[in-house]
Structure formats: C-alpha cells, structure tokens
ZAMARGU-4260 file (C-alpha; in steps of 0.2 Angstrom, whole numbers, plus 5000, padded with zeros to 4 digits):
<rodrens>
0) 4995/4852/4749 | 5005/4863/4757 | 5010/4848/4770 | 5016/4838/4757 | 5025/4853/4750
5) 5036/4853/4766 | 5038/4835/4767 | 5048/4835/4749 | 5058/4849/4754 | 5064/4839/4769
10) 5065/4824/4761 | 5077/4835/4748 | 5088/4842/4760 | 5091/4822/4767 | 5093/4815/4751
15) 5105/4831/4746 | 5117/4827/4763 | 5118/4809/4756 | 5112/4803/4773 | 5099/4789/4767
20) 5099/4785/4746 | 5080/4786/4740 | 5073/4770/4740 | 5075/4770/4759 | 5069/4787/4761
25) 5053/4785/4750 | 5050/4768/4761 | 5054/4777/4778 | 5045/4791/4772 | 5028/4782/4768
30) 5029/4774/4786 | 5031/4792/4793 | 5014/4797/4785 | 5007/4781/4790 | 5009/4786/4807
35) 5005/4804/4804 | 5023/4810/4810 | 5036/4821/4803 | 5049/4813/4791 | 5068/4820/4801
40) 5057/4816/4819 | 5052/4797/4814 | 5070/4795/4808 | 5076/4799/4826 | 5065/4791/4834
45) 5067/4774/4826 | 5087/4777/4829 | 5090/4775/4809 | 5099/4791/4809 | 5107/4803/4824
50) 5098/4818/4829 | 5115/4831/4825 | 5117/4826/4807 | 5097/4828/4802 | 5099/4846/4810
55) 5112/4851/4802 | 5105/4844/4785 | 5088/4855/4788 | 5100/4870/4792 | 5109/4869/4776
60) 5093/4866/4766 | 5081/4876/4773 | 5096/4890/4780 | 5088/4890/4796 | 5100/4891/4813
65) 5102/4877/4826 | 5102/4882/4843 | 5105/4872/4860 | 5092/4873/4872 | 5101/4868/4885
70) 5112/4884/4885 | 5094/4895/4883 | 5087/4905/4898 | 5069/4909/4893 | 5060/4924/4901
75) 5046/4919/4910 | 5035/4933/4900 | 5038/4923/4885 | 5030/4908/4891 | 5012/4918/4899
80) 5012/4925/4881 | 5012/4908/4874 | 4996/4894/4880 | 5005/4877/4883 | 4991/4870/4870
85) 5000/4880/4855 | 5017/4875/4859 | 5013/4857/4864 | 5001/4854/4850 | 5014/4861/4833
90) 5028/4857/4845 | 5037/4872/4846 | 5047/4880/4860 | 5046/4899/4860 | 5060/4907/4866
95) 5059/4926/4862 | 5047/4939/4858 | 5054/4955/4849 | 5040/4968/4847 | 5029/4956/4835
100) 5040/4944/4831 | 5039/4926/4837 | 5056/4916/4837 | 5053/4897/4841 | 5065/4882/4839
105) 5056/4867/4832 | 5062/4851/4825 | 5057/4852/4808 | 5050/4869/4799 | 5032/4871/4800
110) 5019/4870/4787 | 5012/4888/4779 | 4994/4885/4790 | 5003/4881/4807 | 5013/4898/4805
115) 4994/4905/4799 | 4987/4897/4814 | 5000/4906/4826 | 4999/4922/4818 | 4978/4922/4818
120) 4978/4916/4837 | 4994/4926/4845 | 4995/4940/4833 | 5015/4937/4832 | 5025/4934/4816
125) 5036/4916/4819 | 5054/4915/4815 | 5061/4898/4819 | 5078/4890/4821 | 5082/4872/4822
130) 5082/4860/4841 | 5080/4841/4843 | 5063/4836/4847 | 5071/4829/4863 | 5079/4844/4868
135) 5061/4854/4863 | 5052/4842/4874 | 5062/4844/4888 | 5061/4863/4886 | 5043/4863/4887
140) 5044/4853/4902 | 5055/4862/4910 | 5045/4879/4909 | 5027/4873/4907 | 5027/4859/4919
145) 5027/4840/4918 | 5009/4835/4908 | 5005/4852/4907 | 4997/4850/4890 | 4986/4834/4899
150) 4981/4846/4913 | 4975/4860/4901 | 4967/4850/4889 | 4956/4843/4904 | 4953/4862/4910
155) 4948/4868/4894 | 4937/4854/4890 | 4928/4855/4909 | 4933/4871/4918 | 4924/4868/4934
160) 4937/4854/4938 | 4945/4871/4945 | 4933/4870/4958 | 4938/4854/4967 | 4949/4856/4979
165) 4965/4847/4984 | 4956/4850/5003 | 4940/4844/4999 | 4936/4830/5011 | 4919/4821/5003
170) 4914/4816/4985 | 4903/4802/4980 | 4911/4788/4975 | 4904/4787/4958 | 4911/4804/4955
175) 4930/4796/4960 | 4926/4782/4949 | 4921/4791/4936 | 4937/4804/4938 | 4948/4790/4942
180) 4943/4784/4925 | 4945/4798/4915 | 4955/4794/4901 | 4964/4811/4904 | 4967/4807/4922
185) 4974/4790/4917 | 4986/4799/4905 | 4992/4813/4916 | 4996/4797/4932 | 5005/4786/4917
190) 5014/4803/4913 | 5020/4806/4929 | 5025/4791/4930 | 5035/4788/4915 | 5045/4806/4919
195) 5050/4797/4936 | 5055/4781/4927 | 5066/4791/4913 | 5073/4801/4927 | 5079/4786/4937
200) 5069/4789/4952 | 5065/4777/4964 | 5050/4783/4976 | 5035/4796/4969 | 5030/4807/4983
205) 5013/4816/4982 | 5010/4826/4995 | 4991/4839/4999 | 4994/4855/5009 | 4982/4868/5013
210) 4984/4877/4993 | 4992/4864/4984 | 5001/4849/4981 | 5018/4845/4980 | 5025/4831/4968
215) 5042/4825/4971 | 5054/4812/4964 | 5069/4804/4976 | 5083/4804/4964 | 5100/4796/4969
220) 5093/4795/4988 | 5088/4815/4986 | 5070/4823/4984 | 5068/4834/4969 | 5052/4843/4964
225) 5044/4834/4951 | 5038/4852/4943 | 5020/4849/4937 | 5008/4863/4936 | 5001/4872/4949
230) 4983/4867/4941 | 4990/4849/4945 | 4982/4852/4966 | 4963/4853/4956 | 4965/4832/4951
235) 4974/4827/4969 | 4959/4815/4973 | 4957/4809/4953 | 4977/4806/4954 | 4976/4796/4971
240) 4959/4790/4966 | 4967/4780/4948 | 4984/4775/4958 | 4972/4766/4973 | 4962/4757/4959
245) 4980/4751/4949 | 4983/4745/4966 | 4967/4736/4970 | 4966/4748/4987 | 4949/4754/4994
250) 4946/4771/4984 | 4935/4778/5001 | 4945/4773/5013 | 4955/4790/5019 | 4955/4789/5037
255) 4967/4774/5037 | 4984/4769/5029 | 4983/4758/5016 | 4997/4749/5007 | 4996/4740/4989
260) 5006/4734/4974 | 5002/4736/4954 | 5012/4733/4938 | 5016/4743/4924 | 5025/4741/4908
265) 5039/4755/4904 | 5046/4753/4886 | 5054/4737/4887 | 5054/4738/4908 | 5041/4729/4920
270) 5039/4739/4935 | 5032/4733/4951 | 5023/4749/4960 | 5023/4747/4980 | 5011/4759/4983
275) 5007/4768/5002 | 4994/4781/5008 | 4992/4789/5024 | 4980/4803/5031 | 4986/4820/5034
280) 4978/4837/5039 | 4974/4841/5020 | 4969/4823/5010 | 4980/4808/5009 | 4997/4810/5005
285) 5003/4796/4993 | 5023/4787/4991 | 5025/4775/4976 | 5041/4765/4976 | 5046/4759/4958
290) 5056/4742/4959 | 5061/4735/4942 | 5054/4714/4942 | 5069/4709/4933 | 5086/4717/4935
295) 5104/4715/4929 | 5112/4711/4946 | 5128/4718/4952 | 5146/4713/4956 | 5151/4718/4970
300) 5166/4728/4962 | 5150/4739/4957 | 5141/4740/4970 | 5157/4750/4979 | 5168/4735/4986
305) 5187/4740/4983 | 5197/4725/4979 | 5200/4721/4999 | 5186/4720/5005 | 5179/4712/4989
310) 5191/4700/4992 | 5188/4696/5012 | 5168/4696/5008 | 5171/4683/4995 | 5176/4674/5008
315) 5163/4676/5020 | 5151/4669/5008 | 5159/4655/5003 | 5161/4648/5021 | 5148/4631/5024
320) 5139/4639/5040 | 5135/4653/5049 | 5127/4670/5048 | 5131/4687/5039 | 5122/4703/5044
325) 5123/4720/5033 | 5119/4733/5043 | 5113/4751/5038 | 5099/4761/5040 | 5084/4760/5027
330) 5086/4764/5013 | 5107/4762/5013 | 5106/4746/4998 | 5106/4732/5011 | 5095/4720/5000
335) 5104/4723/4986 | 5121/4718/4993 | 5113/4703/5000 | 5106/4700/4982 | 5123/4701/4974
340) 5129/4689/4987 | 5118/4676/4983 | 5121/4679/4961 | 5139/4677/4968 | 5134/4658/4974
345) 5119/4653/4966 | 5121/4634/4960 | 5112/4622/4953 | 5116/4610/4967 | 5113/4622/4983
350) 5094/4626/4987 | 5093/4643/4992 | 5078/4649/5000 | 5073/4671/5006 | 5060/4675/5017
355) 5058/4694/5012 | 5045/4708/5015 | 5044/4714/5002 | 5052/4704/4989 | 5063/4717/4978
360) 5071/4705/4965 | 5066/4691/4957 | 5081/4678/4953 | 5083/4663/4943 | 5086/4648/4952
365) 5081/4655/4972 | 5064/4650/4981 | 5057/4666/4986 | 5045/4669/4998 | 5035/4683/5004
370) 5028/4687/5022 | 5009/4691/5025 | 5006/4701/5042 | 4988/4698/5037 | 4987/4681/5041
375) 5001/4682/5054 | 5014/4674/5043 | 5030/4683/5049 | 5049/4679/5048 | 5049/4668/5063
380) 5035/4656/5057 | 5041/4657/5041 | 5059/4651/5045 | 5052/4637/5055 | 5043/4630/5040
385) 5055/4635/5028 | 5070/4621/5039 | 5058/4607/5033 | 5063/4611/5015 | 5079/4607/5017
390) 5089/4623/5011 | 5106/4626/5009 | 5106/4645/5011 | 5094/4655/5020 | 5092/4676/5016
395) 5080/4684/5029 | 5077/4699/5023 | 5077/4710/5041 | 5080/4700/5060 | 5068/4712/5069
400) 5065/4703/5085 | 5072/4693/5098 | 5061/4676/5090 | 5069/4678/5072 | 5086/4682/5077
405) 5085/4665/5087 | 5078/4655/5074 | 5091/4663/5062 | 5107/4659/5073 | 5102/4642/5078
410) 5100/4639/5059 | 5116/4644/5056 | 5124/4633/5071 | 5117/4618/5062 | 5126/4620/5049
415) 5116/4633/5038 | 5124/4648/5028 | 5111/4662/5031 | 5110/4681/5027 | 5102/4694/5035
420) 5099/4713/5039 | 5099/4724/5054 | 5095/4743/5057 | 5111/4748/5066 | 5122/4764/5064
425) 5138/4752/5062 | 5145/4735/5061 | 5150/4737/5078 | 5131/4740/5084 | 5127/4725/5075
430) 5134/4715/5092 | 5124/4725/5103 | 5108/4728/5094 | 5107/4705/5095 | 5111/4705/5115
435) 5099/4719/5117 | 5084/4708/5108 | 5089/4695/5120 | 5102/4683/5111 | 5113/4675/5121
440) 5132/4683/5118 | 5139/4665/5117 | 5125/4662/5104 | 5132/4677/5095 | 5150/4673/5097
445) 5150/4656/5089 | 5138/4658/5074 | 5140/4676/5067 | 5154/4676/5055 | 5154/4696/5051
450) 5143/4713/5053 | 5144/4722/5036 | 5139/4741/5038 | 5136/4751/5021 | 5129/4768/5016
455) 5125/4776/4999 | 5133/4791/4993 | 5129/4800/4977 | 5143/4799/4960 | 5151/4816/4954
460) 5142/4817/4940 | 5154/4810/4923 | 5147/4825/4913 | 5153/4840/4923 | 5164/4832/4933
465) 5179/4844/4937 | 5193/4846/4951 | 5187/4858/4968 | 5200/4868/4973 | 5191/4876/4988
470) 5189/4860/5000 | 5191/4865/5019 | 5209/4863/5024 | 5200/4854/5040 | 5193/4842/5026
475) 5210/4837/5019 | 5218/4837/5037 | 5202/4823/5042 | 5206/4814/5027 | 5225/4813/5029
480) 5223/4808/5049 | 5207/4797/5045 | 5218/4785/5033 | 5237/4788/5040 | 5242/4800/5027
485) 5258/4812/5030 | 5247/4826/5023 | 5234/4830/5014 | 5239/4845/5005 | 5244/4833/4989
490) 5226/4826/4989 | 5214/4829/4971 | 5197/4833/4977 | 5183/4832/4963 | 5166/4840/4961
495) 5152/4842/4950 | 5149/4855/4940 | 5131/4854/4937 | 5122/4851/4920 | 5106/4844/4912
500) 5110/4825/4913 | 5111/4827/4930 | 5097/4837/4935 | 5111/4853/4939 | 5115/4843/4954
505) 5132/4836/4950 | 5127/4820/4956 | 5122/4805/4943 | 5118/4787/4953 | 5127/4781/4969
510) 5139/4768/4976 | 5141/4761/4992 | 5155/4761/5005 | 5157/4748/5018 | 5164/4744/5033
515) 5167/4726/5038 | 5169/4718/5055 | 5173/4700/5055 | 5171/4690/5070 | 5189/4682/5075
520) 5196/4677/5093 | 5197/4694/5098 | 5182/4700/5093 | 5172/4681/5102 | 5181/4687/5118
525) 5174/4705/5119 | 5156/4699/5114 | 5159/4686/5129 | 5162/4702/5140 | 5149/4711/5135
530) 5156/4728/5131 | 5151/4746/5121 | 5149/4746/5103 | 5164/4756/5104 | 5177/4745/5111
535) 5171/4731/5100 | 5175/4745/5087 | 5191/4748/5093 | 5197/4730/5092 | 5189/4727/5076
540) 5201/4743/5067 | 5216/4740/5076 | 5216/4721/5070 | 5212/4729/5051 | 5196/4736/5049
545) 5192/4749/5038 | 5178/4760/5045 | 5162/4768/5033 | 5173/4786/5034 | 5190/4779/5029
550) 5181/4770/5015 | 5172/4784/5012 | 5187/4794/5011 | 5197/4783/4999 | 5180/4783/4987
555) 5185/4802/4988 | 5203/4801/4983 | 5199/4791/4970 | 5188/4805/4963 | 5172/4795/4962
560) 5160/4806/4976 | 5164/4822/4988 | 5168/4825/5004 | 5151/4832/5007 | 5144/4814/5004
565) 5156/4806/5016 | 5153/4818/5028 | 5133/4817/5026 | 5133/4799/5029 | 5148/4794/5041
570) 5152/4800/5060 | 5171/4806/5061 | 5179/4796/5072 | 5190/4796/5087 | 5198/4778/5089
575) 5212/4776/5099 | 5226/4765/5094 | 5229/4758/5115 | 5230/4743/5118 | 5215/4733/5122
580) 5211/4721/5139 | 5202/4708/5137 | 5198/4691/5148 | 5209/4675/5142 | 5198/4660/5143
585) 5213/4652/5145 | 5219/4656/5164 | 5226/4651/5179 | 5216/4655/5196 | 5210/4670/5194
590) 5224/4679/5185 | 5218/4687/5168 | 5227/4689/5152 | 5230/4704/5142 | 5228/4703/5122
595) 5237/4715/5114 | 5236/4721/5096 | 5248/4735/5089 | 5247/4754/5089 | 5238/4762/5074
600) 5252/4767/5062 | 5238/4769/5044 | 5224/4761/5039 | 5230/4746/5037 | 5233/4738/5053
605) 5240/4723/5059 | 5239/4715/5078 | 5256/4711/5083 | 5260/4694/5090 | 5267/4688/5109
610) 5283/4684/5118 | 5278/4672/5129 | 5294/4666/5136 | 5303/4674/5157 | 5307/4692/5150
615) 5317/4702/5165 | 5308/4721/5167 | 5313/4734/5178 | 5300/4749/5181 | 5301/4761/5190
620) 5286/4775/5193 | 5290/4794/5184 | 5271/4803/5185 | 5256/4800/5193 | 5242/4809/5202
625) 5248/4814/5218 | 5260/4800/5218 | 5280/4804/5220 | 5293/4794/5208 | 5296/4777/5214
630) 5311/4765/5215 | 5316/4754/5203 | 5306/4737/5204 | 5312/4720/5196 | 5296/4709/5188
635) 5297/4693/5175 | 5283/4694/5163 | 5277/4679/5150 | 5264/4692/5140 | 5274/4703/5128
640) 5272/4711/5111 | 5278/4724/5102 | 5261/4735/5109 | 5266/4734/5126 | 5265/4718/5140
645) 5259/4714/5158 | 5270/4706/5172 | 5265/4701/5192 | 5268/4713/5207 | 5266/4715/5223
650) 5267/4733/5222 | 5250/4743/5218 | 5248/4754/5205 | 5235/4767/5198 | 5230/4766/5180
655) 5235/4779/5171 | 5253/4782/5180 | 5266/4782/5167 | 5283/4772/5170 | 5301/4771/5165
660) 5303/4751/5158 | 5319/4743/5153 | 5318/4726/5145 | 5331/4714/5143 | 5326/4704/5130
665) 5343/4694/5130 | 5346/4694/5110 | 5363/4700/5111 | 5360/4718/5110 | 5356/4733/5122
670) 5341/4732/5137 | 5326/4739/5128 | 5319/4756/5138 | 5304/4766/5134 | 5289/4776/5143
675) 5276/4764/5145 | 5257/4771/5154 | 5246/4759/5167 | 5231/4754/5158 | 5223/4739/5169
680) 5227/4732/5186 | 5217/4719/5193 | 5219/4713/5211 | 5222/4692/5214 | 5213/4691/5232
685) 5225/4672/5234 | 5242/4679/5228 | 5238/4697/5236 | 5246/4702/5220 | 5244/4714/5205
690) 5240/4708/5188 | 5246/4726/5178 | 5245/4730/5160 | 5255/4744/5150 | 5255/4752/5135
695) 5272/4758/5125 | 5270/4776/5124 | 5285/4783/5116 | 5293/4767/5109 | 5307/4769/5096
700) 5303/4759/5081 | 5319/4749/5080 | 5316/4743/5095 | 5297/4739/5090 | 5303/4729/5076
705) 5314/4721/5088 | 5300/4716/5095 | 5293/4711/5081 | 5305/4701/5076 | 5308/4688/5093
710) 5290/4687/5095 | 5288/4678/5075 | 5307/4669/5078 | 5300/4661/5096
</rodrens>
C-alpha cells in the first residue's frame, strides 16, 4: 500500500540517521501501526526521541525544508480557503497559497491518497515543509480557534444547531439533556478545560452577550481570550448544561445563582473544578476555578519571601500561641501562604485543624473541615466545636465577622497558635479592621503576633527577558527615595519582550510581595490608643518594617518583576520619618511620656534607645506662627534619644514651633546644638506645667552618634 510505502520511507530515514537500531525501530513501528499513528509522531509523543533530530532526519531524507511556525504569519485569506476539517483531519497547517500551489507544514510527509484528496477538494497543488506536531497543533488553535474541528463536525452533522442563539430563553428539558450528553459537546467541554490547564489558567470565564459568547482564561492573574471560534455561541446552552451536570447543579434553574464542584482528571493531575453560575441579561454567565487536589507546597522563599522576611516569618510561626493574620484582597495568595506555614510546622506530635471555605489544598497530617452554610455550619460554629478536639494549631480560612474574630482571638489567649486571613489593603489596616468589627483593642494588642500583607505580581518571562532602557526617570527617583538609595540612575530594570511561552504578555508565573507588621510594645501602645491605620504604619516603618512597595521595588531591582506590576498592586507611600508620640503606661500623675523612634535614613530602620538621666537643656523660640523669638529658657529632661526629647516647662508652646536647642550631655565634650520642632504639647492641670515633645530638625550626624553611644552606654 502507498501508505505503507511512506511508513517504510520514514523508517528508512530514521535508520539512516542512526537514531534507532533496527530491532527497536520495528518494535516501535508495529506499536504505532496498532495505534493507527504515524511512526515519527509516535516516537516524539512517547518521549522516545526528541522532535528536532526526527525533523532533521526527515528533512535530509525527503529533501524538505524545516519551518519555525512560531515565526510565520499566515494570512487570513489562506485560513479562509482551507477548511478546518481538512487541516485537522490530515494534520497539516496551511501557510501560503501562491497561484494554485498550497505550501503546508506537516510533521511527516503525506501519502499519495492524502495529496490527491487535497488536489480534488481544494483545487490546489500541495507542497510540504516540515514542523513539529506540537507546533502544528498550536498553530491550528491560534488561527482556526480552540476546538474548531469539534465545532465544525457538530455543525456539519447537524446544521440546525446554528439556529440555537446564545440569547435563547427556553428549551425543553429533554433537549438540554440530550445536547449535554452528546459526545461531541462533551468533547468540546473537555477541550476547553484541557486547554485551560495546559496554559496554566486558574479560572475559565464564560460570558454571554447579545450576539456572541466570550470565553476567557485567567492566566497569571490577567484575563486572556481563549480564542474559540465565533460559532461557539451556538453551543452556549449545551456547554453550560454539560458543566452543570458535571457539578451536580440543576440544569433547569437559570434564574438564581448556583455553586457546585466536580473532579476531573487531566493527564496525571486530578483537578477540583469549583463552578459558579449567575443569571445575566443574555443568559447564564459561568466561572470555573481550577484547583489541583494535590500540589507541591512551596517553601517561604519560593513564595516570594526574601531572606530577612522569611527569617522573621519563621520566628513568628514557631511561637507557641497567638494569632497571625495574612491580609490582602481576594486572589492575592493568602491561602497559599497559610498552607506554606502549616507545611513548615506540620509535625506528627501536633494536632493541626483547619476550617475553610473551600478547602483548596489537601495536606497529609491535617484535619481539614469544610464549612456548610446550607446547614448553618459556619466558621464560628466550627471553631466552638474544634476546641473540643484538643488542637495545638488552628487555621481559620477567613475572619468575616466579630463572632469568628472573638473566638479566634480568645483561642489564642488560651495557648493555641491560630492562623487566619483578613481582607484589608495593608498590614496596618488589619488592626482597624478588627476594631471596626467590634473586637476590643486590648484583645487585639494582647493576642495578635503579626499582620502579614501580601500581593501577587507577575514574574518576567525568562525566555524573553531583556533590559528595559526606557523606564521613566520618575520611577527611578521613586524607587531610590523609597529604598533610601542615593540615586536611581544605576538601577537596572528588566522587562519581557513577549514570546510564545508567555502568550506574548512578557510574564510567566507570579510571585508574592510582603510586608510584615510584627506587634511589638510600640504597636501595642498604639493599638490601645485607637489611632488610624496610617499612624500604626508610620510607627512600624520606623522600627524596621519594609512596606509592600519597598518589597516590590526590591523585586524589580532583582530582575524578578517590572515597575508597572509593583505600581499596579501597591500605593505610593509618603511616610514621614518624624518621631511619633504615644501614651506610656508607666507615668506619674497625668504626665505622658513620648516614645521616640529614629528618623529614617534607609529602608532598614532601627529605633533609638532613650537616655534616662537628668540632662540640662536650653531652648529658644526662633520661629512660630505669629510669635516672636523669645528669651532662652533652661529646663531638665530625663527623656532624650537620638531622635528627639521631651521636657517639662511652665511656658506654653505651640505645636510646630521651631526651637534652637543647646544640650549639655556632660560627656566631656562641647554642648550639642541643633534645631528642633515641637510636635506635641500636653498641659498638666495639677502642676500648671506643660510636657513638650520635640524632634531634631537638622542635627549633625556626629552629634546623633554621640547620643546613640551615650544611650547604649547608660
């Protein structure tokens, strides 16, 4: 047979190139014929040989050129001339039509019968070039659309299906079931799900409009068109019904939202499909989330934690009790981070229980509980029962209300370690969110160990990564100012050019950026004062917290992501470096002591210790709103640091007044002189004196070092 002649010629080419010996080739050839596959395609698909050497062997034997389909642009007129059923059946990709000659890419030369069919039905003389099977399949999807062959087969077999509009309002129940169970529709749905999995999509969106249906995949957090043929609109009802049956939803209910789940196997991976429908003006819209039932949990560094943040976080999660909140919007990777924590501390000696909605990962050694609102089983109800099971560590999927928050916090106060998540914009907002829920500030201050905010940014594609020589100077200045760098001119910034591997987006995968707000004494005092989130954030920054934007800029400098990604998920921060006044719990009478923290000099900030001994200070007003320069006054202070000081005086000063200070440190050197600004004035009614707090305005670096050394040597 002619087909056998081509088969024998391909085998001769493989033998001639010494890719296989004759006994093995005969064995593989027999298996390929049994499966009705071409020998070259079988060898590549089974992983026996690589595609490139096979193509080179065929090219040398048949004297055919090899073409890179990724670099070829096929005109629309060629696609319109060659029907998808022809291209798919004979598995070739049409490239050029020149007169009556069709140039097409094949993985293996076609036999004479196939060539005659092309001549007879297309009226074109075929000329072949070689390309890999994978490249041909991808090109067919790109130019004809995903599942175009399946859709064409259905329409060819039953042309009446074209009359089924995406805007149809009613259909007989039996007809829906018949369409849904049609093997062709089942194949179409399977192809959509398989393509989403292969492209690393996390969600499939099916959106009906008046005259069309849009299918989109969410890849790396961004929605991309799934590239289905326009004819897919004729099968909306069938596709929706098929997926509803898979997820055990009611196929006749179109007026109310529904939620369900299904489990499917894709290659060697089992996927949990979370299906949600909602009625719209032109039909039901559906979103399918793809979750692997088993996954390799990453360590903290692979999630995006740098060495410093990973060390801090590991210290936090190894504490015996307390609450650790991971905050961020929906889809920011909070659950993945929580499971990475549990993975690090998972131990047979500990009882770990999780309560979630839904359970996104299955982990060995954990007792995992799914809430069920349908039977009034929520987070609060589950937590009350969980405590009777003697857990050591708890993970609450999300704190949504006061009752859940109260139980989680009180659980931590009784000696348990609790992990949970909150929906807030940054770490500091977690404090105000809990207080707004109705949780007492003293409970937050005494139980919470840390708030960890996170966002996801896309990673530059490693296949097309290149240096970006055109970033705005303003971006460089913002990065330098945020990180405490002298200049942003030397910062190297990278981008992705766009290629096949990244769907021409320039990004491949995502990583997280973090800010860790650890609850220390300064933050606890602030929580009890019920300040705004901005004040708490300022305090945290001055004692060493790196913000989301600063962590994002570090990833930009490391070449992980782009400035656009960081600016897209974080806000520009204008955090002052001035000291912050907090109420002290150790005070005499009505006097309040300020807590001073250091002025920012870099992104790695440290608090300054206080020198608590009697120090003589002379001050003089040199600038104020409507005030004239006054005489020099002499006072004593016992609250002095390298950032500022406070003192008692009988003179009423205005906040914002600029002072000239002369501080006698009694260290054998000349008195320290600098300017300072008043930031807080508190009147003590009983003594008729004023507690005045100031911070230094232009202190010399050498004088600041004097204060630091004296404070540490006290």
